[in-house]
C-alpha positions as CSV (number, residue, x, y, z in Angstrom):
1,X,-20.8,-122.1,28.5
2,X,-17.5,-123.1,29.9
3,X,-17.7,-126.4,28.0
4,X,-19.1,-127.8,24.8
5,X,-21.9,-130.6,26.0
6,X,-20.7,-133.6,24.6
7,X,-24.0,-135.3,23.3
8,X,-25.1,-132.3,21.6
9,X,-21.9,-133.6,19.3
10,X,-22.9,-137.4,19.3
11,X,-26.6,-135.9,18.1
12,X,-24.9,-134.9,15.7
13,X,-23.3,-137.5,14.5
14,X,-26.4,-140.0,14.6
15,X,-28.4,-137.2,12.5
16,X,-25.3,-137.3,10.2
17,X,-26.0,-140.8,9.9
18,X,-29.4,-140.7,9.5
19,X,-29.5,-138.1,6.8
20,X,-26.9,-141.0,4.9
21,X,-29.8,-143.5,5.8
22,X,-32.6,-141.3,4.8
23,X,-31.5,-140.8,1.0
24,X,-30.7,-144.6,0.8
25,X,-34.0,-145.1,1.8
26,X,-35.8,-142.5,-1.1
27,X,-33.1,-144.2,-3.5
28,X,-35.0,-148.0,-2.7
29,X,-38.0,-146.4,-2.5
30,X,-39.2,-144.4,0.1
31,X,-41.0,-140.9,-1.0
32,X,-38.6,-137.9,-2.3
33,X,-36.3,-136.8,-4.6
34,X,-33.1,-138.2,-4.8
35,X,-30.1,-138.5,-8.1
36,X,-30.9,-142.1,-8.5
37,X,-33.5,-144.3,-7.5
38,X,-35.5,-147.6,-8.0
39,X,-38.8,-148.5,-7.1
40,X,-39.8,-150.6,-3.8
41,X,-40.6,-154.1,-4.4
42,X,-43.2,-154.6,-2.9
43,X,-46.4,-152.3,-0.4
44,X,-44.8,-153.4,2.6
45,X,-41.3,-152.5,1.4
46,X,-42.5,-149.2,0.3
47,X,-44.6,-148.1,3.6
48,X,-42.0,-149.1,5.5
49,X,-39.5,-146.6,3.9
50,X,-42.2,-144.6,3.6
51,X,-42.7,-144.7,7.4
52,X,-38.7,-144.2,8.0
53,X,-38.7,-141.3,5.5
54,X,-41.4,-139.5,6.5
55,X,-40.5,-139.8,10.7
56,X,-37.1,-138.1,9.8
57,X,-38.0,-135.6,7.4
58,X,-40.6,-134.6,10.9
59,X,-37.7,-133.4,12.9
60,X,-34.1,-133.9,11.7
61,X,-33.2,-131.1,9.7
62,X,-35.0,-128.9,12.2
63,X,-33.0,-130.5,14.9
64,X,-30.0,-129.4,13.1
65,X,-31.1,-126.0,12.7
66,X,-31.5,-126.0,16.8
67,X,-28.1,-127.8,17.1
68,X,-26.7,-124.6,14.9
69,X,-28.0,-121.7,16.4
70,X,-27.7,-123.4,19.9
71,X,-23.7,-122.3,19.7
72,X,-24.3,-118.8,17.7
73,X,-24.7,-116.5,21.1
74,X,-21.6,-117.9,22.5
75,X,-19.4,-117.7,19.2
76,X,-20.7,-114.0,18.4
77,X,-19.3,-113.1,22.2
78,X,-16.3,-114.5,21.7
79,X,-15.5,-113.4,18.3
80,X,-17.7,-110.6,17.8
81,X,-20.0,-110.2,14.7
82,X,-17.4,-109.0,11.7
83,X,-14.9,-112.3,12.6
84,X,-18.2,-114.6,13.7
85,X,-20.0,-114.0,10.0
86,X,-16.7,-114.5,8.2
87,X,-16.2,-117.5,9.6
88,X,-20.0,-118.2,8.8
89,X,-18.9,-117.2,5.0
90,X,-15.9,-119.7,4.9
91,X,-17.3,-123.0,6.6
92,X,-20.7,-122.7,4.6
93,X,-19.9,-120.5,1.4
94,X,-16.4,-122.6,0.5
95,X,-18.8,-126.0,0.6
96,X,-21.5,-124.9,-1.4
97,X,-19.2,-123.3,-4.5
98,X,-17.3,-127.1,-4.2
99,X,-20.7,-128.9,-4.2
100,X,-21.8,-126.4,-7.1
101,X,-19.1,-126.6,-8.8
102,X,-17.0,-130.0,-8.2
103,X,-19.2,-132.7,-6.7
104,X,-22.5,-132.4,-8.7
105,X,-20.8,-132.4,-12.1
106,X,-19.0,-135.8,-10.6
107,X,-22.4,-137.6,-9.8
108,X,-23.7,-136.2,-13.3
109,X,-20.8,-138.1,-14.5
110,X,-21.2,-141.2,-12.5
111,X,-25.2,-141.2,-13.5
112,X,-25.2,-140.9,-16.8
113,X,-22.3,-143.1,-18.0
114,X,-22.4,-145.7,-15.2
115,X,-26.8,-145.5,-14.6
116,X,-27.4,-144.9,-17.8
117,X,-24.5,-146.6,-19.3
118,X,-24.2,-144.0,-22.0
119,X,-20.9,-142.2,-22.8
120,X,-20.4,-138.6,-21.8
121,X,-17.2,-136.2,-21.4
122,X,-15.8,-134.6,-18.7
123,X,-16.4,-131.3,-20.4
124,X,-20.1,-131.9,-20.9
125,X,-20.2,-131.8,-16.6
126,X,-17.4,-129.3,-16.2
127,X,-17.3,-126.7,-19.1
128,X,-20.8,-127.4,-21.5
129,X,-23.0,-127.8,-18.1
130,X,-26.6,-125.8,-18.4
131,X,-26.7,-125.3,-14.6
132,X,-23.9,-123.6,-12.5
133,X,-25.3,-123.2,-9.3
134,X,-26.7,-126.5,-7.7
135,X,-26.6,-126.8,-3.9
136,X,-28.1,-130.5,-3.7
137,X,-28.2,-131.2,0.1
138,X,-25.9,-127.4,1.1
139,X,-29.5,-126.5,0.3
140,X,-29.1,-126.3,4.5
141,X,-25.8,-124.1,4.4
142,X,-27.4,-121.9,2.5
143,X,-30.4,-121.7,4.4
144,X,-28.2,-121.3,7.6
145,X,-26.3,-119.3,6.1
146,X,-29.3,-116.7,5.5
147,X,-30.7,-117.3,9.3
148,X,-27.8,-116.6,10.5
149,X,-27.4,-113.0,9.0
150,X,-30.8,-112.0,9.5
151,X,-29.7,-113.0,13.3
152,X,-26.9,-110.7,13.5
153,X,-28.4,-107.8,11.9
154,X,-31.9,-108.0,14.0
155,X,-28.7,-108.2,16.8
156,X,-26.9,-105.4,16.0
157,X,-30.1,-102.8,15.7
158,X,-32.1,-104.2,18.5
159,X,-32.2,-102.3,21.6
160,X,-29.8,-103.6,24.3
161,X,-32.5,-104.3,27.6
162,X,-31.8,-106.8,30.0
163,X,-34.1,-110.0,29.9
164,X,-35.8,-112.0,32.7
165,X,-34.5,-115.9,32.4
166,X,-37.6,-117.9,31.1
167,X,-38.3,-121.1,31.9
168,X,-38.6,-124.1,30.0
169,X,-42.0,-124.2,29.0
170,X,-44.1,-127.1,30.4
171,X,-45.4,-130.1,28.3
172,X,-48.8,-128.0,27.8
173,X,-47.4,-125.2,26.2
174,X,-44.8,-127.4,23.9
175,X,-47.8,-129.0,22.6
176,X,-49.3,-125.9,21.6
177,X,-46.6,-124.9,19.8
178,X,-46.1,-127.6,18.0
179,X,-49.6,-128.1,17.2
180,X,-49.4,-124.5,16.2
181,X,-46.3,-124.9,13.9
182,X,-48.7,-127.3,12.2
183,X,-50.8,-125.1,11.4
184,X,-49.0,-122.6,10.2
185,X,-46.8,-125.6,8.2
186,X,-50.3,-126.0,6.3
187,X,-51.2,-122.2,5.4
188,X,-47.9,-122.5,4.0
189,X,-48.3,-125.3,2.3
190,X,-51.4,-124.3,0.6
191,X,-49.2,-122.0,-1.9
192,X,-46.4,-124.0,-1.5
193,X,-46.6,-128.2,-1.4
194,X,-44.2,-130.6,-0.4
195,X,-41.7,-131.0,-3.2
196,X,-42.1,-127.4,-4.5
197,X,-38.3,-126.5,-4.5
198,X,-36.6,-122.9,-4.7
199,X,-34.6,-123.2,-7.4
200,X,-31.2,-122.9,-7.6
201,X,-30.8,-122.7,-3.4
202,X,-33.2,-125.8,-3.4
203,X,-35.5,-124.4,-0.4
204,X,-38.7,-126.2,0.1
205,X,-40.8,-123.5,2.0
206,X,-43.5,-126.1,2.7
207,X,-40.7,-127.1,5.7
208,X,-39.6,-123.6,6.1
209,X,-41.6,-122.7,9.2
210,X,-40.3,-125.5,11.6
211,X,-36.5,-124.7,9.9
212,X,-37.5,-121.2,11.2
213,X,-39.3,-121.5,14.6
214,X,-36.1,-124.1,15.9
215,X,-33.5,-122.1,14.6
216,X,-34.9,-119.5,16.7
217,X,-35.4,-121.8,19.5
218,X,-32.2,-123.0,20.1
219,X,-31.0,-119.2,20.3
220,X,-33.8,-118.7,23.0
221,X,-32.8,-122.4,24.4
222,X,-29.2,-121.2,24.6
223,X,-29.8,-117.9,26.5
224,X,-31.7,-119.5,28.9
225,X,-30.6,-122.7,28.9
226,X,-33.3,-124.4,28.3
227,X,-31.4,-128.2,27.4
228,X,-29.5,-128.1,30.7
229,X,-32.9,-128.0,32.1
230,X,-34.4,-130.9,30.2
231,X,-34.7,-133.9,32.1
232,X,-34.4,-137.9,31.2
233,X,-37.9,-138.6,32.5
234,X,-39.2,-135.8,30.6
235,X,-37.4,-137.2,27.3
236,X,-39.1,-140.8,28.2
237,X,-42.5,-139.3,28.1
238,X,-41.6,-137.4,24.7
239,X,-40.6,-140.4,23.6
240,X,-43.4,-142.1,24.5
241,X,-45.6,-139.4,22.6
242,X,-43.1,-140.2,19.4
243,X,-44.1,-143.6,19.3
244,X,-47.3,-143.1,19.6
245,X,-47.7,-141.0,17.1
246,X,-45.2,-143.3,14.9
247,X,-47.4,-146.6,15.4
248,X,-50.6,-145.1,16.3
249,X,-50.8,-142.0,14.0
250,X,-49.4,-142.9,10.7
251,X,-51.7,-145.9,10.4
252,X,-54.2,-143.5,10.9
253,X,-53.3,-141.3,8.5
254,X,-52.7,-144.4,5.6
255,X,-56.3,-145.1,6.9
256,X,-57.3,-141.6,6.3
257,X,-56.1,-141.7,2.4
258,X,-57.8,-145.1,1.6
259,X,-61.2,-144.2,3.3
260,X,-60.7,-140.5,1.2
261,X,-59.5,-142.8,-1.6
262,X,-56.8,-139.6,-2.0
263,X,-54.0,-139.2,-3.8
264,X,-50.6,-138.9,-2.6
265,X,-50.7,-135.3,-3.5
266,X,-53.6,-134.1,-1.5
267,X,-51.4,-135.1,1.8
268,X,-48.4,-132.8,0.4
269,X,-50.3,-129.5,-0.1
270,X,-53.2,-127.5,-0.4
271,X,-56.5,-126.6,1.2
272,X,-56.9,-130.4,2.2
273,X,-57.9,-132.2,5.5
274,X,-55.3,-134.9,4.3
275,X,-52.2,-131.6,4.3
276,X,-54.1,-130.5,7.4
277,X,-53.6,-133.6,9.0
278,X,-50.1,-134.7,7.4
279,X,-48.8,-131.1,8.7
280,X,-50.2,-131.3,12.2
281,X,-49.1,-134.7,12.5
282,X,-45.7,-134.3,11.2
283,X,-44.9,-131.3,13.4
284,X,-46.2,-132.9,16.7
285,X,-43.9,-136.2,15.6
286,X,-41.1,-133.6,14.9
287,X,-41.4,-132.0,18.1
288,X,-41.9,-134.7,20.4
289,X,-38.5,-136.5,19.0
290,X,-36.4,-133.3,19.2
291,X,-37.3,-133.4,23.0
292,X,-36.9,-136.9,23.4
293,X,-33.7,-137.2,22.1
294,X,-32.3,-134.2,23.9
295,X,-33.6,-136.1,27.1
296,X,-32.4,-138.8,26.6
297,X,-29.2,-138.1,24.7
298,X,-28.0,-136.4,27.9
299,X,-28.1,-139.2,30.2
300,X,-27.2,-141.9,27.1
301,X,-25.0,-140.0,24.6
302,X,-22.6,-137.9,26.8
303,X,-19.2,-139.0,26.7
304,X,-17.5,-139.9,23.7
305,X,-14.2,-142.3,23.2
306,X,-11.4,-142.2,20.1
307,X,-13.7,-143.2,17.8
308,X,-16.9,-140.7,18.5
309,X,-14.5,-138.0,18.6
310,X,-13.0,-138.9,15.1
311,X,-16.3,-138.9,14.1
312,X,-17.7,-135.8,15.9
313,X,-14.8,-133.9,14.5
314,X,-15.7,-135.4,10.5
315,X,-19.2,-135.0,10.6
316,X,-19.9,-132.0,8.8
317,X,-17.3,-133.3,5.6
318,X,-19.5,-136.2,6.0
319,X,-22.8,-134.1,5.1
320,X,-21.2,-132.7,2.5
321,X,-19.6,-135.4,0.2
322,X,-22.9,-138.1,1.2
323,X,-24.5,-138.0,-1.9
324,X,-21.6,-138.4,-3.9
325,X,-20.9,-141.9,-1.9
326,X,-24.1,-143.2,-1.8
327,X,-24.4,-142.2,-5.6
328,X,-21.2,-144.6,-6.2
329,X,-22.9,-147.8,-3.8
330,X,-26.0,-147.3,-5.5
331,X,-24.6,-147.3,-9.0
332,X,-22.5,-150.1,-8.1
333,X,-25.4,-152.3,-6.8
334,X,-28.1,-151.2,-9.4
335,X,-27.7,-154.5,-11.3
336,X,-27.6,-156.9,-8.4
337,X,-31.1,-158.2,-7.7
338,X,-32.3,-158.2,-4.2
339,X,-35.4,-157.3,-2.0
340,X,-35.3,-153.1,-1.6
341,X,-35.1,-153.5,2.3
342,X,-32.1,-155.5,1.7
343,X,-30.6,-153.2,-0.9
344,X,-31.1,-150.7,1.9
345,X,-29.5,-152.1,4.7
346,X,-26.5,-153.0,2.3
347,X,-26.1,-149.7,1.0
348,X,-26.7,-147.5,3.7
349,X,-24.4,-149.5,5.9
350,X,-21.8,-149.2,3.1
351,X,-22.4,-145.8,2.8
352,X,-21.9,-144.4,6.1
353,X,-18.7,-146.2,6.8
354,X,-17.2,-145.3,3.6
355,X,-18.7,-141.7,4.1
356,X,-16.9,-141.3,7.6
357,X,-13.8,-143.1,6.0
358,X,-14.0,-140.2,3.5
359,X,-14.3,-137.7,6.1
360,X,-11.3,-138.7,8.6
361,X,-9.7,-138.3,5.8
362,X,-10.6,-134.9,4.7
363,X,-10.4,-133.3,8.3
364,X,-7.0,-134.0,8.3
365,X,-5.9,-132.4,4.4
366,X,-4.1,-128.6,4.8
367,X,-6.5,-125.8,4.2
368,X,-9.4,-128.3,3.8
369,X,-9.9,-128.8,7.3
370,X,-9.8,-125.2,8.4
371,X,-13.2,-125.2,6.4
372,X,-15.1,-128.2,7.4
């Protein structure tokens, strides 16, 4: 590629915002684990936050893997495999160490002193700590480093052959890919249900079929210029599919829960019809949203002003530090009595703004800017 597609950088900005709002939704009653959370104040709030979290989970982290792997072949060709891997170790490894040794202890101190309102010393969290490796949201960096290493090693030993260019798959083929991904996810979740985490790296194997598949798709897409072939009209078609899956599919899943009197765990894993339906729905929705974003953003989000350029430059730093900012905002507002959705809107807005402001500062700090 001679130029970097601007819309991909803009998508990264929006996905980073979505990550912050996703964790804010969990903070105020959405499903999932987070450092600090409050129960939703009613059925409607809980359902809306659940729809939001479930929709995000269906695609946004897999999308990050696709966009990250998309530029790997060009980067290796430009730098060489050895220099490329050293760069990856620096950009992914140093933030993981910093998050474990600095950000996590600070959040523990805040959570105990502000949230539980009991005394705690800095020595307790920085020196007398039980867990020295705690990657938090940087499980993504660990997984990306792992996937990248496997790819580089495989590429090193692969037989060089001239490959014919593959055309962008037609809609039915993409649908079958998503359906197959749903079946594989269901099978994996029989052993590793949603919520099961491999410590200390924080990998949830329940979602890894999509992460691995979209990482591979990103590499293949670059080699065959698939992203350039996705049209605006195609994006609108997949947007309609995604909307149908959210506004019709999710109520059907909820109806299945009511009719079968199933507990939530039945949808998270195991050899149950609920888990199968949830896994297939999730992957169909995820692929549809990825296709929709790629097609529509190319037409609507392919320009950047000064603010967007700054946000694009600081997006990685924002991803790294946003848990600290969000936790601080949530703890400051914990005694404010407002409806869950209102607190979600206020805390989410403040956290997005403060995270990007802090990210803007960080990418201007010597040494730090060389990493993030």
